[in-house]
C-alpha positions, 0 to 999 in steps of 0.5 A: 495489466498494471495496477492503477497508481494510488493517489494521495492528496491529489498526487501520485504516490511514488513521486519523490526521494526515498520512494520505491514503487510508490512507497517509502522504502525505509518504512514498514508496510504498515507505516506506508499504509498509515500515510495513505490512510491519513489522506483519505481519513481511514481508521486504524480498523480499516487499515487492519482489514485491508492488510488482511484482505490483501494477504499482508498479515504477518508481514506489515511490520517489515520494512518495505525494502525487504519485501519480495515483488509479490509482497509489494503488490499486496501492499499496493493492493492494500493501499488501493483498498484504502483509497477505494479503487475497484477490486483487482487481483494482487497477482496482476502485474 
């Protein structure tokens, strides 16, 4: 089962140049989440919360392009939590 696409501003994240699996490869995981948070008016505290819930703590400052497949799934889960998608396992693929 694949995770649903995360939408930002009415469009699917992952469309456009410089994107990888729906995120900007040259930005950190945290900066990618900040972009999502802007579109859904999520607070910095909520970003911190979803980073921990998704298991990204300690890795959020690293560039997305360096993430392992498992960390990329965790980042997608954090973004899903920011936009309010239903709870799913970060281990689903």
